[in-house]
C-alpha positions as CSV (number, residue, x, y, z in Angstrom):
1,X,23.3,-16.0,38.1
2,X,22.8,-16.1,41.9
3,X,19.9,-14.6,43.8
4,X,22.2,-11.8,45.2
5,X,23.4,-10.8,41.7
6,X,19.8,-10.8,40.5
7,X,18.7,-8.5,43.3
8,X,21.7,-6.2,42.7
9,X,20.8,-5.9,38.9
10,X,17.2,-5.2,39.8
11,X,18.3,-2.4,42.2
12,X,20.5,-0.9,39.4
13,X,17.5,-0.9,37.0
14,X,15.3,0.8,39.6
15,X,18.0,3.4,40.3
16,X,18.4,4.2,36.6
17,X,18.3,8.0,36.1
18,X,15.3,9.6,34.4
19,X,16.0,10.0,30.7
20,X,14.4,13.3,29.7
21,X,15.4,12.9,26.0
22,X,13.8,9.4,25.7
23,X,10.6,10.6,27.5
24,X,10.4,13.6,25.3
25,X,10.8,11.5,22.2
26,X,8.0,9.2,23.3
27,X,5.7,12.1,23.9
28,X,6.5,13.6,20.5
29,X,5.8,10.3,18.8
30,X,2.4,10.0,20.6
31,X,1.5,13.5,19.6
32,X,2.5,12.9,15.9
33,X,0.4,9.7,15.8
34,X,-2.6,11.5,17.3
35,X,-2.2,14.4,14.8
36,X,-2.2,11.9,11.9
37,X,-5.2,10.0,13.3
38,X,-7.2,13.1,14.1
39,X,-8.9,13.5,10.7
40,X,-9.9,9.8,10.8
41,X,-11.3,10.3,14.4
42,X,-13.4,13.2,13.1
43,X,-14.5,11.6,9.8
44,X,-15.8,8.3,11.2
45,X,-18.4,9.9,13.6
46,X,-19.5,12.3,10.8
47,X,-20.4,9.3,8.6
48,X,-23.2,8.4,11.0
49,X,-24.8,11.8,11.0
50,X,-28.6,11.8,10.2
51,X,-28.4,15.3,8.6
52,X,-27.9,16.0,4.9
53,X,-24.8,18.1,5.6
54,X,-21.6,17.5,7.5
55,X,-21.6,18.1,11.2
56,X,-19.4,17.3,14.1
57,X,-20.2,16.0,16.6
58,X,-23.2,14.3,14.9
59,X,-26.6,15.0,16.4
60,X,-27.7,11.3,16.0
61,X,-26.8,7.9,14.7
62,X,-27.7,6.3,11.4
63,X,-26.4,3.9,8.8
64,X,-28.3,5.7,6.0
65,X,-25.3,7.0,4.2
66,X,-23.6,3.6,4.1
67,X,-26.8,2.1,2.6
68,X,-26.9,5.1,0.2
69,X,-23.5,4.2,-1.1
70,X,-24.3,0.5,-1.6
71,X,-27.6,1.3,-3.3
72,X,-26.4,4.0,-5.7
73,X,-25.6,2.6,-9.1
74,X,-23.0,5.4,-9.9
75,X,-21.1,4.8,-6.7
76,X,-21.1,1.1,-7.3
77,X,-19.9,1.6,-10.9
78,X,-17.0,3.7,-9.6
79,X,-16.1,1.2,-6.9
80,X,-16.2,-1.7,-9.3
81,X,-13.9,0.1,-11.7
82,X,-11.5,0.8,-8.8
83,X,-11.5,-2.9,-7.9
84,X,-10.8,-4.0,-11.4
85,X,-8.0,-1.5,-11.9
86,X,-6.5,-2.4,-8.5
87,X,-6.6,-6.1,-9.3
88,X,-5.0,-5.7,-12.7
89,X,-2.4,-3.3,-11.2
90,X,-1.6,-5.8,-8.5
91,X,-1.1,-8.5,-11.1
92,X,1.1,-6.4,-13.4
93,X,3.1,-4.9,-10.5
94,X,3.9,-8.3,-9.0
95,X,5.0,-9.8,-12.3
96,X,7.1,-6.8,-13.3
97,X,8.3,-6.1,-9.8
98,X,9.5,-9.7,-9.3
99,X,11.6,-9.5,-12.4
100,X,13.0,-6.1,-11.5
101,X,13.8,-7.4,-7.9
102,X,15.6,-10.4,-9.3
103,X,17.6,-8.1,-11.5
104,X,18.5,-5.9,-8.6
105,X,19.4,-8.7,-6.1
106,X,21.0,-11.2,-8.5
107,X,22.1,-8.9,-11.3
108,X,25.4,-7.2,-12.0
109,X,26.4,-3.9,-10.4
110,X,25.6,-1.8,-13.5
111,X,22.2,-3.4,-14.0
112,X,21.4,-3.1,-10.3
113,X,22.2,0.6,-10.2
114,X,20.1,1.4,-13.3
115,X,17.1,-0.7,-12.0
116,X,17.2,1.0,-8.6
117,X,17.1,4.5,-10.1
118,X,14.2,3.6,-12.4
119,X,12.3,2.1,-9.4
120,X,13.0,5.0,-7.0
121,X,11.9,7.6,-9.7
122,X,8.1,7.4,-9.2
123,X,8.6,7.6,-5.4
124,X,10.7,10.8,-5.5
125,X,8.7,12.6,-8.2
126,X,5.5,14.4,-7.1
127,X,2.3,12.5,-8.0
128,X,1.0,15.7,-9.7
129,X,4.0,15.6,-12.1
130,X,3.5,11.9,-12.8
131,X,-0.2,12.6,-13.4
132,X,0.4,15.4,-15.9
133,X,3.0,13.3,-17.7
134,X,0.7,10.3,-17.9
135,X,-2.1,12.4,-19.2
136,X,0.0,14.1,-21.9
137,X,1.5,10.7,-23.0
138,X,-1.8,8.7,-22.8
139,X,-3.7,11.4,-24.7
140,X,-1.4,10.9,-27.7
141,X,-1.9,7.2,-27.4
142,X,-5.7,7.6,-27.0
143,X,-5.9,5.5,-23.8
144,X,-7.2,8.3,-21.5
145,X,-10.2,7.0,-19.6
146,X,-9.5,3.4,-20.6
147,X,-8.6,0.4,-18.5
148,X,-5.2,0.2,-20.2
149,X,-4.5,3.8,-19.2
150,X,-5.6,3.3,-15.6
151,X,-3.6,0.1,-15.1
152,X,-0.4,1.5,-16.8
153,X,-0.5,4.7,-14.7
154,X,-1.2,2.9,-11.4
155,X,1.4,0.2,-12.1
156,X,4.1,3.0,-12.4
157,X,3.1,4.2,-8.9
158,X,2.7,0.8,-7.2
159,X,5.7,-0.9,-8.7
160,X,8.4,0.6,-6.4
161,X,6.6,-0.8,-3.3
162,X,6.4,-4.2,-4.8
163,X,10.1,-4.1,-5.7
164,X,11.1,-3.0,-2.2
165,X,9.1,-5.8,-0.6
166,X,10.1,-8.6,-3.0
167,X,13.8,-7.5,-3.0
168,X,13.9,-7.7,0.8
169,X,12.5,-11.2,0.6
170,X,14.7,-12.3,-2.2
171,X,17.9,-11.0,-0.5
172,X,17.2,-13.5,2.4
173,X,17.2,-16.4,0.0
174,X,20.6,-18.1,-0.4
175,X,21.5,-18.0,-4.2
176,X,23.4,-21.3,-3.7
177,X,20.0,-23.1,-3.6
178,X,19.4,-22.1,-7.2
179,X,22.9,-23.2,-8.1
180,X,22.2,-26.6,-6.5
181,X,19.0,-27.0,-8.5
182,X,20.8,-26.0,-11.7
183,X,23.6,-28.5,-11.0
184,X,20.9,-31.2,-10.8
185,X,19.8,-30.4,-14.3
186,X,17.2,-27.6,-13.9
187,X,17.3,-24.5,-16.0
188,X,17.6,-21.1,-14.3
189,X,14.0,-20.3,-14.9
190,X,12.9,-23.7,-13.6
191,X,15.2,-23.3,-10.6
192,X,13.6,-20.0,-9.8
193,X,10.0,-21.3,-10.0
194,X,10.7,-24.5,-8.1
195,X,13.2,-23.2,-5.4
196,X,13.2,-19.4,-5.1
197,X,9.6,-18.5,-5.7
198,X,8.1,-20.7,-2.9
199,X,10.5,-19.1,-0.5
200,X,9.5,-15.5,-1.3
201,X,5.8,-16.1,-1.5
202,X,5.1,-14.1,1.7
203,X,7.1,-11.1,0.3
204,X,5.2,-11.4,-3.0
205,X,1.8,-11.4,-1.2
206,X,2.8,-8.4,0.9
207,X,3.9,-6.5,-2.2
208,X,0.6,-7.5,-4.0
209,X,-1.4,-6.2,-1.1
210,X,0.5,-2.9,-1.1
211,X,0.0,-2.5,-4.9
212,X,-3.7,-3.2,-4.5
213,X,-4.4,-0.6,-1.8
214,X,-2.1,2.0,-3.4
215,X,-4.0,1.6,-6.7
216,X,-7.4,1.6,-5.1
217,X,-6.8,4.7,-3.0
218,X,-4.9,6.7,-5.7
219,X,-6.7,10.0,-6.3
220,X,-4.3,12.3,-8.2
221,X,-3.3,10.2,-11.1
222,X,-6.8,8.8,-11.4
223,X,-8.1,12.3,-11.7
224,X,-6.0,13.0,-14.8
225,X,-6.2,9.7,-16.6
226,X,-10.0,9.2,-16.1
227,X,-12.8,10.5,-18.3
228,X,-16.3,11.7,-17.7
229,X,-17.7,8.1,-18.2
230,X,-14.9,6.2,-16.6
231,X,-14.2,7.4,-13.0
232,X,-12.6,5.5,-10.2
233,X,-13.9,5.8,-6.7
234,X,-11.5,8.5,-5.5
235,X,-12.2,10.6,-8.7
236,X,-16.0,10.2,-8.1
237,X,-15.5,11.4,-4.5
238,X,-13.7,14.5,-5.7
239,X,-16.5,15.3,-8.1
240,X,-19.1,14.7,-5.4
241,X,-17.3,17.0,-3.0
242,X,-17.5,19.9,-5.5
243,X,-21.2,19.3,-6.3
244,X,-23.0,17.7,-3.4
245,X,-21.1,17.5,-0.1
246,X,-23.1,15.0,2.1
247,X,-22.1,12.5,4.8
248,X,-21.8,9.9,2.1
249,X,-18.2,11.1,1.6
250,X,-17.2,10.4,5.2
251,X,-18.9,7.0,4.9
252,X,-16.9,6.1,1.9
253,X,-13.7,7.4,3.5
254,X,-14.4,5.3,6.6
255,X,-14.8,2.2,4.4
256,X,-11.5,3.0,2.6
257,X,-9.8,3.4,6.0
258,X,-11.1,0.0,7.1
259,X,-9.8,-1.5,3.9
260,X,-6.4,0.0,4.4
261,X,-6.3,-1.2,8.0
262,X,-7.3,-4.7,6.9
263,X,-4.5,-4.7,4.3
264,X,-1.9,-3.6,6.8
265,X,-3.0,-6.3,9.2
266,X,-2.7,-8.9,6.5
267,X,0.8,-7.6,5.6
268,X,1.8,-7.8,9.3
269,X,0.5,-11.4,9.5
270,X,2.4,-12.4,6.4
271,X,5.6,-10.9,7.9
272,X,5.0,-12.9,11.1
273,X,4.5,-16.1,9.1
274,X,7.7,-15.3,7.1
275,X,9.7,-14.9,10.3
276,X,8.4,-18.2,11.7
277,X,9.1,-19.9,8.4
278,X,12.7,-18.5,8.5
279,X,13.3,-19.9,12.0
280,X,12.2,-23.3,10.9
């Protein structure tokens, strides 16, 4: 392209008419993002308040409530239980979700449709309905307030997000690679573990992170399937709000927000690495 053509194209860009619709859409998106972030922007300063009650803006600055959280045995017990449940939920969701994703992407049309409906179900259904159903079912089995009950209920909620992520990664893998491995003498299972699985590792890790954070932050289902002695961190926060509302709640909420942001950044990094790997 010559210099004259370049100058002409630059003039055309400069003379482009003002797009009111595009400008309005951008303003709308910014307002929506600010509206979503507003509770966080209020909660974070409240966690540094020196008073024993909630106030905004805070009259001072202190890290007392963060220290109170890490020093309290009850809060630490709830946080440890949430970590254990989230870790086991992540493991179960990844294993089951990978098998379901393989059935959806590589399976027949009938199997694909049934699996998709089963996966989408927990996303469509309200969490309160799932929570009540889990409570009534687990009560008959006698697993309410147990690790088994927590992991089973949280796996139902986290599984769709793992399936969506792993299915997207699996759909980008050429199935002929498995066929080539099987033609060389490998079984289908061995071909999957040696050929396909290494290629979808970034998708697996992204799904695992999503499952972990969804389980760790889940309040509704945890409220129904927990007991008086076994309470996850979100359930403990709900009980503390009813009995003793102090700035320790905003402090914990801030920590959970930072954890969620860290997980999202890790997922974004995995996607960047996956794209670079795909280009190579």
